TORKOL-4160 file (C-alpha; in steps of 0.2 Angstrom, whole numbers, padded with zeros to 4 digits, m for minus):
233
<pt num="1" X="m0477" Y="m0972" Z="m0694"/>
<pt num="2" X="m0463" Y="m0985" Z="m0698"/>
<pt num="3" X="m0453" Y="m0986" Z="m0714"/>
<pt num="4" X="m0443" Y="m1002" Z="m0717"/>
<pt num="5" X="m0429" Y="m0999" Z="m0729"/>
<pt num="6" X="m0422" Y="m1015" Z="m0736"/>
<pt num="7" X="m0403" Y="m1014" Z="m0741"/>
<pt num="8" X="m0389" Y="m1025" Z="m0747"/>
<pt num="9" X="m0373" Y="m1025" Z="m0737"/>
<pt num="10" X="m0361" Y="m1027" Z="m0752"/>
<pt num="11" X="m0369" Y="m1013" Z="m0764"/>
<pt num="12" X="m0363" Y="m0996" Z="m0766"/>
<pt num="13" X="m0379" Y="m0987" Z="m0759"/>
<pt num="14" X="m0373" Y="m0977" Z="m0745"/>
<pt num="15" X="m0379" Y="m0960" Z="m0753"/>
<pt num="16" X="m0396" Y="m0967" Z="m0756"/>
<pt num="17" X="m0398" Y="m0974" Z="m0739"/>
<pt num="18" X="m0392" Y="m0958" Z="m0731"/>
<pt num="19" X="m0404" Y="m0948" Z="m0742"/>
<pt num="20" X="m0419" Y="m0958" Z="m0736"/>
<pt num="21" X="m0415" Y="m0957" Z="m0718"/>
<pt num="22" X="m0411" Y="m0938" Z="m0718"/>
<pt num="23" X="m0426" Y="m0933" Z="m0728"/>
<pt num="24" X="m0438" Y="m0943" Z="m0718"/>
<pt num="25" X="m0433" Y="m0934" Z="m0702"/>
<pt num="26" X="m0436" Y="m0949" Z="m0691"/>
<pt num="27" X="m0436" Y="m0948" Z="m0672"/>
<pt num="28" X="m0427" Y="m0964" Z="m0671"/>
<pt num="29" X="m0417" Y="m0975" Z="m0683"/>
<pt num="30" X="m0417" Y="m0994" Z="m0680"/>
<pt num="31" X="m0403" Y="m1004" Z="m0688"/>
<pt num="32" X="m0399" Y="m1022" Z="m0691"/>
<pt num="33" X="m0383" Y="m1021" Z="m0680"/>
<pt num="34" X="m0377" Y="m1026" Z="m0663"/>
<pt num="35" X="m0363" Y="m1016" Z="m0654"/>
<pt num="36" X="m0349" Y="m1028" Z="m0660"/>
<pt num="37" X="m0354" Y="m1026" Z="m0678"/>
<pt num="38" X="m0356" Y="m1008" Z="m0677"/>
<pt num="39" X="m0339" Y="m1007" Z="m0671"/>
<pt num="40" X="m0332" Y="m1018" Z="m0684"/>
<pt num="41" X="m0339" Y="m1008" Z="m0699"/>
<pt num="42" X="m0333" Y="m0992" Z="m0691"/>
<pt num="43" X="m0315" Y="m0999" Z="m0688"/>
<pt num="44" X="m0314" Y="m1013" Z="m0701"/>
<pt num="45" X="m0301" Y="m1027" Z="m0699"/>
<pt num="46" X="m0296" Y="m1042" Z="m0710"/>
<pt num="47" X="m0310" Y="m1054" Z="m0709"/>
<pt num="48" X="m0298" Y="m1068" Z="m0708"/>
<pt num="49" X="m0291" Y="m1062" Z="m0692"/>
<pt num="50" X="m0307" Y="m1060" Z="m0683"/>
<pt num="51" X="m0312" Y="m1071" Z="m0668"/>
<pt num="52" X="m0327" Y="m1079" Z="m0676"/>
<pt num="53" X="m0334" Y="m1096" Z="m0682"/>
<pt num="54" X="m0326" Y="m1102" Z="m0699"/>
<pt num="55" X="m0343" Y="m1099" Z="m0708"/>
<pt num="56" X="m0344" Y="m1081" Z="m0701"/>
<pt num="57" X="m0326" Y="m1077" Z="m0707"/>
<pt num="58" X="m0329" Y="m1085" Z="m0724"/>
<pt num="59" X="m0345" Y="m1075" Z="m0727"/>
<pt num="60" X="m0336" Y="m1059" Z="m0721"/>
<pt num="61" X="m0322" Y="m1062" Z="m0733"/>
<pt num="62" X="m0334" Y="m1066" Z="m0747"/>
<pt num="63" X="m0344" Y="m1050" Z="m0744"/>
<pt num="64" X="m0328" Y="m1040" Z="m0743"/>
<pt num="65" X="m0322" Y="m1046" Z="m0760"/>
<pt num="66" X="m0340" Y="m1043" Z="m0768"/>
<pt num="67" X="m0341" Y="m1025" Z="m0760"/>
<pt num="68" X="m0325" Y="m1021" Z="m0768"/>
<pt num="69" X="m0332" Y="m1027" Z="m0785"/>
<pt num="70" X="m0347" Y="m1016" Z="m0782"/>
<pt num="71" X="m0336" Y="m1001" Z="m0777"/>
<pt num="72" X="m0342" Y="m1000" Z="m0759"/>
<pt num="73" X="m0338" Y="m1007" Z="m0742"/>
<pt num="74" X="m0346" Y="m1021" Z="m0732"/>
<pt num="75" X="m0359" Y="m1013" Z="m0721"/>
<pt num="76" X="m0358" Y="m0996" Z="m0729"/>
<pt num="77" X="m0377" Y="m0996" Z="m0730"/>
<pt num="78" X="m0378" Y="m0998" Z="m0711"/>
<pt num="79" X="m0365" Y="m0985" Z="m0707"/>
<pt num="80" X="m0374" Y="m0973" Z="m0719"/>
<pt num="81" X="m0390" Y="m0975" Z="m0709"/>
<pt num="82" X="m0380" Y="m0973" Z="m0692"/>
<pt num="83" X="m0372" Y="m0957" Z="m0698"/>
<pt num="84" X="m0388" Y="m0950" Z="m0705"/>
<pt num="85" X="m0397" Y="m0953" Z="m0689"/>
<pt num="86" X="m0383" Y="m0943" Z="m0680"/>
<pt num="87" X="m0384" Y="m0929" Z="m0693"/>
<pt num="88" X="m0403" Y="m0927" Z="m0690"/>
<pt num="89" X="m0402" Y="m0930" Z="m0671"/>
<pt num="90" X="m0412" Y="m0946" Z="m0671"/>
<pt num="91" X="m0411" Y="m0959" Z="m0658"/>
<pt num="92" X="m0400" Y="m0974" Z="m0664"/>
<pt num="93" X="m0407" Y="m0991" Z="m0659"/>
<pt num="94" X="m0397" Y="m1007" Z="m0662"/>
<pt num="95" X="m0410" Y="m1021" Z="m0665"/>
<pt num="96" X="m0400" Y="m1036" Z="m0669"/>
<pt num="97" X="m0391" Y="m1049" Z="m0658"/>
<pt num="98" X="m0373" Y="m1053" Z="m0658"/>
<pt num="99" X="m0371" Y="m1061" Z="m0676"/>
<pt num="100" X="m0355" Y="m1071" Z="m0672"/>
<pt num="101" X="m0363" Y="m1079" Z="m0657"/>
<pt num="102" X="m0379" Y="m1083" Z="m0667"/>
<pt num="103" X="m0369" Y="m1091" Z="m0681"/>
<pt num="104" X="m0359" Y="m1101" Z="m0668"/>
<pt num="105" X="m0375" Y="m1108" Z="m0660"/>
<pt num="106" X="m0382" Y="m1112" Z="m0677"/>
<pt num="107" X="m0367" Y="m1122" Z="m0683"/>
<pt num="108" X="m0367" Y="m1132" Z="m0666"/>
<pt num="109" X="m0385" Y="m1136" Z="m0668"/>
<pt num="110" X="m0386" Y="m1139" Z="m0687"/>
<pt num="111" X="m0388" Y="m1157" Z="m0693"/>
<pt num="112" X="m0373" Y="m1165" Z="m0702"/>
<pt num="113" X="m0381" Y="m1166" Z="m0719"/>
<pt num="114" X="m0386" Y="m1148" Z="m0719"/>
<pt num="115" X="m0369" Y="m1143" Z="m0713"/>
<pt num="116" X="m0361" Y="m1152" Z="m0728"/>
<pt num="117" X="m0373" Y="m1143" Z="m0740"/>
<pt num="118" X="m0368" Y="m1127" Z="m0732"/>
<pt num="119" X="m0350" Y="m1130" Z="m0734"/>
<pt num="120" X="m0351" Y="m1134" Z="m0752"/>
<pt num="121" X="m0362" Y="m1119" Z="m0755"/>
<pt num="122" X="m0350" Y="m1108" Z="m0746"/>
<pt num="123" X="m0336" Y="m1114" Z="m0757"/>
<pt num="124" X="m0346" Y="m1111" Z="m0773"/>
<pt num="125" X="m0350" Y="m1094" Z="m0766"/>
<pt num="126" X="m0332" Y="m1089" Z="m0764"/>
<pt num="127" X="m0331" Y="m1090" Z="m0783"/>
<pt num="128" X="m0346" Y="m1079" Z="m0785"/>
<pt num="129" X="m0344" Y="m1063" Z="m0796"/>
<pt num="130" X="m0353" Y="m1047" Z="m0798"/>
<pt num="131" X="m0363" Y="m1054" Z="m0812"/>
<pt num="132" X="m0368" Y="m1069" Z="m0801"/>
<pt num="133" X="m0374" Y="m1058" Z="m0787"/>
<pt num="134" X="m0384" Y="m1047" Z="m0799"/>
<pt num="135" X="m0392" Y="m1062" Z="m0807"/>
<pt num="136" X="m0397" Y="m1069" Z="m0790"/>
<pt num="137" X="m0404" Y="m1052" Z="m0785"/>
<pt num="138" X="m0415" Y="m1052" Z="m0800"/>
<pt num="139" X="m0421" Y="m1070" Z="m0796"/>
<pt num="140" X="m0425" Y="m1064" Z="m0778"/>
<pt num="141" X="m0434" Y="m1049" Z="m0784"/>
<pt num="142" X="m0444" Y="m1058" Z="m0798"/>
<pt num="143" X="m0451" Y="m1071" Z="m0786"/>
<pt num="144" X="m0446" Y="m1069" Z="m0768"/>
<pt num="145" X="m0457" Y="m1083" Z="m0761"/>
<pt num="146" X="m0450" Y="m1096" Z="m0773"/>
<pt num="147" X="m0432" Y="m1090" Z="m0770"/>
<pt num="148" X="m0434" Y="m1091" Z="m0751"/>
<pt num="149" X="m0443" Y="m1107" Z="m0752"/>
<pt num="150" X="m0429" Y="m1115" Z="m0761"/>
<pt num="151" X="m0417" Y="m1109" Z="m0747"/>
<pt num="152" X="m0429" Y="m1116" Z="m0734"/>
<pt num="153" X="m0428" Y="m1133" Z="m0742"/>
<pt num="154" X="m0409" Y="m1134" Z="m0743"/>
<pt num="155" X="m0405" Y="m1125" Z="m0727"/>
<pt num="156" X="m0420" Y="m1126" Z="m0715"/>
<pt num="157" X="m0409" Y="m1123" Z="m0699"/>
<pt num="158" X="m0400" Y="m1108" Z="m0706"/>
<pt num="159" X="m0416" Y="m1100" Z="m0712"/>
<pt num="160" X="m0424" Y="m1102" Z="m0695"/>
<pt num="161" X="m0409" Y="m1096" Z="m0685"/>
<pt num="162" X="m0403" Y="m1082" Z="m0696"/>
<pt num="163" X="m0420" Y="m1076" Z="m0704"/>
<pt num="164" X="m0435" Y="m1081" Z="m0694"/>
<pt num="165" X="m0429" Y="m1081" Z="m0676"/>
<pt num="166" X="m0420" Y="m1064" Z="m0679"/>
<pt num="167" X="m0435" Y="m1057" Z="m0687"/>
<pt num="168" X="m0445" Y="m1061" Z="m0672"/>
<pt num="169" X="m0433" Y="m1053" Z="m0660"/>
<pt num="170" X="m0431" Y="m1038" Z="m0671"/>
<pt num="171" X="m0450" Y="m1036" Z="m0673"/>
<pt num="172" X="m0452" Y="m1036" Z="m0654"/>
<pt num="173" X="m0439" Y="m1022" Z="m0653"/>
<pt num="174" X="m0447" Y="m1012" Z="m0667"/>
<pt num="175" X="m0464" Y="m1013" Z="m0658"/>
<pt num="176" X="m0456" Y="m1007" Z="m0642"/>
<pt num="177" X="m0448" Y="m0992" Z="m0651"/>
<pt num="178" X="m0465" Y="m0988" Z="m0659"/>
<pt num="179" X="m0472" Y="m0985" Z="m0642"/>
<pt num="180" X="m0458" Y="m0972" Z="m0639"/>
<pt num="181" X="m0457" Y="m0964" Z="m0656"/>
<pt num="182" X="m0470" Y="m0958" Z="m0668"/>
<pt num="183" X="m0459" Y="m0959" Z="m0684"/>
<pt num="184" X="m0446" Y="m0973" Z="m0686"/>
<pt num="185" X="m0434" Y="m0978" Z="m0700"/>
<pt num="186" X="m0429" Y="m0997" Z="m0699"/>
<pt num="187" X="m0414" Y="m1001" Z="m0710"/>
<pt num="188" X="m0411" Y="m1020" Z="m0712"/>
<pt num="189" X="m0405" Y="m1032" Z="m0725"/>
<pt num="190" X="m0418" Y="m1034" Z="m0739"/>
<pt num="191" X="m0422" Y="m1052" Z="m0735"/>
<pt num="192" X="m0429" Y="m1047" Z="m0718"/>
<pt num="193" X="m0442" Y="m1035" Z="m0725"/>
<pt num="194" X="m0457" Y="m1045" Z="m0729"/>
<pt num="195" X="m0455" Y="m1056" Z="m0713"/>
<pt num="196" X="m0454" Y="m1040" Z="m0702"/>
<pt num="197" X="m0470" Y="m1033" Z="m0711"/>
<pt num="198" X="m0479" Y="m1048" Z="m0707"/>
<pt num="199" X="m0474" Y="m1048" Z="m0689"/>
<pt num="200" X="m0478" Y="m1030" Z="m0687"/>
<pt num="201" X="m0496" Y="m1033" Z="m0692"/>
<pt num="202" X="m0507" Y="m1019" Z="m0685"/>
<pt num="203" X="m0494" Y="m1006" Z="m0686"/>
<pt num="204" X="m0493" Y="m0993" Z="m0700"/>
<pt num="205" X="m0478" Y="m0999" Z="m0710"/>
<pt num="206" X="m0471" Y="m0993" Z="m0726"/>
<pt num="207" X="m0457" Y="m1002" Z="m0735"/>
<pt num="208" X="m0443" Y="m0997" Z="m0747"/>
<pt num="209" X="m0435" Y="m1012" Z="m0755"/>
<pt num="210" X="m0417" Y="m1014" Z="m0762"/>
<pt num="211" X="m0423" Y="m1016" Z="m0780"/>
<pt num="212" X="m0431" Y="m0998" Z="m0778"/>
<pt num="213" X="m0414" Y="m0991" Z="m0771"/>
<pt num="214" X="m0404" Y="m0999" Z="m0785"/>
<pt num="215" X="m0415" Y="m0993" Z="m0799"/>
<pt num="216" X="m0411" Y="m0975" Z="m0803"/>
<pt num="217" X="m0429" Y="m0971" Z="m0809"/>
<pt num="218" X="m0437" Y="m0978" Z="m0794"/>
<pt num="219" X="m0425" Y="m0970" Z="m0782"/>
<pt num="220" X="m0428" Y="m0953" Z="m0791"/>
<pt num="221" X="m0447" Y="m0956" Z="m0787"/>
<pt num="222" X="m0442" Y="m0959" Z="m0769"/>
<pt num="223" X="m0432" Y="m0943" Z="m0768"/>
<pt num="224" X="m0446" Y="m0933" Z="m0775"/>
<pt num="225" X="m0459" Y="m0940" Z="m0763"/>
<pt num="226" X="m0448" Y="m0937" Z="m0748"/>
<pt num="227" X="m0445" Y="m0919" Z="m0754"/>
<pt num="228" X="m0464" Y="m0916" Z="m0757"/>
<pt num="229" X="m0468" Y="m0923" Z="m0740"/>
<pt num="230" X="m0456" Y="m0911" Z="m0732"/>
<pt num="231" X="m0463" Y="m0896" Z="m0742"/>
<pt num="232" X="m0481" Y="m0900" Z="m0737"/>
<pt num="233" X="m0477" Y="m0900" Z="m0719"/>
């Protein structure tokens, strides 16, 4: 049984993610991290001082600012999953590639026109507020296919490199883990969930989306279901 949990890296959802992991009692917890990113969220540094491509640093600075507005910390969702895995004695598996290298390779291969659009979009993103993020999340939740389709039209190289290609590699690692462990929790950014579910066709997969975690009533339902599952064992 594989449960994929979709999260958001700037939201204050550490408690919810930790609860889901701990009360699912998984044998393994797979997270959308590489060793370098895990180290960076455990011992944060100023994004501007990091040795990384300009786009990566810009996004890191933007995420840091937005996380502060939401009352959380960047990567708090992933760190909560890691620490919860340690608490229940689950095997921790890092399933992502080195993010900085992936972005560097993307920028090197990206067509000039798309790169200009990306720069302009990134500059606009630096002005994004909490309300802007909440509005975009609502748009994404209401019609994910349409939202993602727009991004694919504007940034085809970026979507392929940062979503599609990474999904394929993460799905391969999830399949491999499913041969070793009977009960797995996978914690990834919410934009990866549907792609992973499609790629894991043939396996028993359950999903919990970010919109469920952020909604108090839906999250209460998840809590009750997990507690009932534990009592029924």
